[in-house]
N, C-alpha and C positions, 0 to 999 in steps of 0.2 A: 601355756594355758591363756586362752583368751579372757581379756578383763571383762566381767559382767557389766552390762548396761544399767544405768539407773535412771529414774525419772528425772532427776535433776540434770543429768547429761542431755536429756531430750528437751530440756528447757522449762521443766515445771518444777518450781521450788516450793514444796509443801511447807517448809519451815517458814518461808516468808509469808505464805498465806496464813498460817497459824499466828504468826506475829502481828498481822493485821487485824485478824479477829480479836486478839488481846487489846489492840488499841481502840478497836471500835466499841468493845463492851462498856467502858465508862462514858463514851459519847451517847450510846444508846440509853444508858441508865438515866442520863439527864432528860430524856424524853418520855420516860415511863409515866404511864396514866393508870389510875386505879383499875381499868378492865384488863390490863396485861396480866397474863398468867404464867408466862415463861420468858427467861431472858436469852438474849443472843448467845449463840453457840450450839444449840441443838438442832434437830433435823427440821423443825417446824416451829413457827411462832404461834402463839395462842392468845387470843383476845376475846373476852366475853362481850355480848351486846350489853350496852349500858342499861341499868335499871330505870324504870320510870318512863320508858319511851313506848307509848301505846302503838301496838301493831308495827314493830320496828321494820324498816326496809333497808337493806344493805345497799350502798351505792359505790360503784367502782370506777376507777379510771387509770388509764396507763399511757405513758408517753416517753419520749426520749428529749434529748437536747439538740439533735440534728447537727449540721455541719458548722455550728458555732464552736463545736469542739475542735475543728481544725485551727480556728484562730487562738483557742486556748493553747494548743500545743505550740504554735508559732510564738506565742507571747509568754509562755510558762505561767498562764494566769488560770489556775486551778481553783482558786479559793470561792469564786461565786457560782462555779458550774453546778454545784450540789443544790444551791437555792433555785437555780434555773430548772433543774430536774423535778424538785419537789413542787414548785410553784406551777409548772405545766400540767401536773397530775391533779394536784389539790384544788387549784382554780377551777377546773372543770367540775369537779364534784360539788363544789359549793354552789353552782348555778341550780342545783335541784333543791337547795335548802339543807344539805347534809351537813353534819358535824364530822370533820374528818377524824377517823380514829386510829388508823395506823398506816404505815408506809413501808414498802419493800424495795430495794434497790438491786440492780444487776450491774456489776462492773466487770468488763471483759477487757483483756489485754494480751499482748504478745509475751511480754516478760514483766513481771509484777515489780514495779518501782514503789517501794513502801512509803517513801515520803510523799510522792505524788498522790498515790492512793489514799493516804491519811489526809491530805489537804481536802481532796473531793469528798470523802465521806464526812470530814468534819463539817463542812458546808451543808451536806444533806442533814446530818443531825441538828445543826443550829436551826435550819429552816423548819424541820419537824417541831422542834421546841417552840419556835415562834408561832406555828400553827396550832399547837396543843394536841399534836398527834405523836403517836410512838413510832420511833424507828424500830420495828418488831423484828426485822432480820434482812437477809438479803443474799446474794451470791457473788463471790469473787471467782472469776474463771481465768486462768492462765493458759493461753492457747498459743504455743509457738507456731509462727509462719502465718497467723491469721490476720495480724495487724503489723504496721510498720513500727520500727523502733521508737519508743516513747509515746506511742498512740494507745488509745483506749476508746471503749464505747460505753454508753450509760443507757439504762432503761429504768424506769420507775413504775411503781403500782401502788395506787392509793385506795383505801376503802374507808367509807364514812357511813353514818347511819341517820335516818330521818324517819319520823312517825309518818305513817301512810296519809294521815289527814294534814300533814304540814308539808307535802311535797310541793315544791315550785315548779310548774311545768309549762306555764304560759297559756294553759287553757281558760283562765279567767281574764285574760287581757282584753282590753276593749278600745275601740278608736278613741283618741283624745288621752289616753293614758301618757304621763309624762315619763320621759326618758332622761335618767341622770347618769352622767358619765364620770367614771373615776380614771384619772390620768395614768398613763404608763410611765415607766422609768426610762424608756427608750424603746429599742428594737425588741426587747424581751428575747425570745428564742426561735423567732420565725424569719423567714426570708433571707438567710445567711448565705444560701447558694448564689443569690442574686448579689448580695453584698460582696462576696468574694469575687465574683465576676467583675465587679466595678473596681475593687481594689487591685486586681491583677491587670485588667485592661488599662487602667490609668496609671499604673506603677506607683500606687499611693504607699507611704511609708507608714505602717502602723505605729511606730515609736516616735513619729514626728509630731511636734505640737501644732495644733489647728486653732488658729485664733479664734474662729467662729465658734468653736466648741469650748474653748476655754480649758482644754487638756489634749492629750495625744488622741490620734484616732483609734488606736487599740483600746484605750481606756474607755472611750465613748461606746465602742462597740461591745464591750465586755460587761457593761453594767448589767447586773442580775435582774431576772424577771421579777416583778413585784408580787408579793403574796397578798392577796385580798381577803384572808381569813378575818382579821380584826374588824374591818368595816362592814363585812358582810354578816358576821356574827352579832354585830351590835344591832343591825336591821332585824335579823331574825328574832332576837330577844324582844324586839319591840312589837312583833307580830302578837295579837291582832290589832293593836292600837294603830298600825299602819298596814294598808293593804298592798302587800308586795306581791306583784302579779308574774314577773318574769326576770330572769337574769342571764346575762350573756358574756362569756369570756371571749375576748377578742384574740384569738390565736391564729393558727394557719389558715389562710383564706381571707384574712383582714376583715374589714366591715362587711363587705358583701356576702362573705362565706360563713359569718357567725351570727350576725344579728337576726336575720329571718328565721334561722333554724329553731328558735325557741318560742315561735308564734304559730298558731294554727293557720290553716288556709284562710284566705279572705283578709288577713291582717298583714300589714308591712310596718315599716318605720321610717320617718323623715328625719334626717340628722342635718343640722346647720353646721357646716364645717368651720365657721367662724366663731363658734361658741365655746371652744376650748383651746388650751395651749398646745401647740404642736412643737415637741423637742427639735432643736436645731439640727440634730443628726439626720432627720428625714430630709429636710431641705437641702442639706449638704450633699448627701447621696443622690438625691433626685437631680440637682444641677450638675454634679461631676459625671453621672452616668452617660448621657442623659437617661432618666426614666420618666416615662410619662406619668401624668397623675392618676390615670385609671389603673395602671400597673402598680403604683405606690399603694393605692387603697386595697388591692387585692392581695399583695405580698406582706404588707406591714400593718400594724395596728395605728400607725399614724398618730399617736398620741393618746388613744383611747384603749384602756387595758380591760376595762370591765363596765358593763351597762346594767343599770337597775331600771325597772319599769314599774311604776307604781300609780295608784289611783290619783287623779289630779287634785282631790281633796287633802292628800297626804304630802303634797310637794313640800311645803315649808317645814313640816315635822321631820320628813326624811332628810332634808338638807341639814337641818339642825343636829340630827343625830350623827350624820357623817362627819360634820365639822367638830363634833365632840370628841371624836376619836382621831383627830388630827388630819382628816381628808380635806382636799379642796375640790368638793363636788361641783359639776357645772350641769345645768339643765341644757341638754344638747339637742333635744327633739322631742317628737311625740309619736305615738302609735297611730297608724292611719288605716283606713278600709282600703282594699284593693280587690280587683277581680280575682275571684278564686281561681281562675284559669292563668293568671299571671305566672310566669316562670319564677322559680325560686330566686334566681339572682336578680330579678327585676323588682322584688318586694322590698328593696332599700332604696329610698330616694336621698340623694345627697345634694343640698343646696348651699349657696353661698361659697366662699373660699377661705382656706385657712388664713388667719392673720399673719401679716408680715412684720 
């Protein structure tokens, strides 16, 4: 008699998946907010719209971590990847003035490795806790043959809420508005296909100490994406005492691809490249590539992770608020008038040079 096939023989271990859910439950519990109505484990997560929000608008964002995951596999560095995932989604919805409410994740792998998955999701939960949003649920998919051994993919989905009257959309921006930059922690989660090309072509050792970086190359490349919830919430709580007009998350596409997109036609931004600190990892990669400066600005954030545009009258008050929550804000430029026919990619003017 032929032995019957089982799902586990086919490569899917339901027991391991159930064990992961049990590990996730206490992690998610620490992120619970008053609006959450159901715990992790059901078919769907439930979260009510917060009370006291006039004409509430839901704001959503989704993203992944990209090929930074390839380095995580090589280095067995899975603890910060969860923060990368949350940050890439939550930082986007912050630009609208939204309060993050909840987050969902999708973890897919060929064979579920319980310890690795736990490390990743622990990072997701910690980042959600830091943002004040609930890890409401997610999905773990075990798909034999879809991924190489030891590899996985991640996607995330964040939802926030903002009162219609408090939406920040750039529509009130004016020439002369002050642009304040918040620093990045490094490359965040963009440009890693180019990074890996440089690493491979130059035979760089990820585990080797790099004097200029003060750490190994792998450690410098795996620094998690910054969460900007705390400084942005501090500014939003100060409205209308400050006139907050636009915000931009510097993500894929770098400065040219992200700064103009939050402004209406006829407006652009002039940024002084010498006005902020550029982490050494950028110059290190540029010199080794070599990578031309125009390419650096398109592929990477080059040291600016988030921009805030405010009325000139509120410059000092805004800087003080940001410093009070531990930021090192820099006035990096101003909003300028441009021809309405000017192409999108030319609405950003970069002047000066990065400090050496």
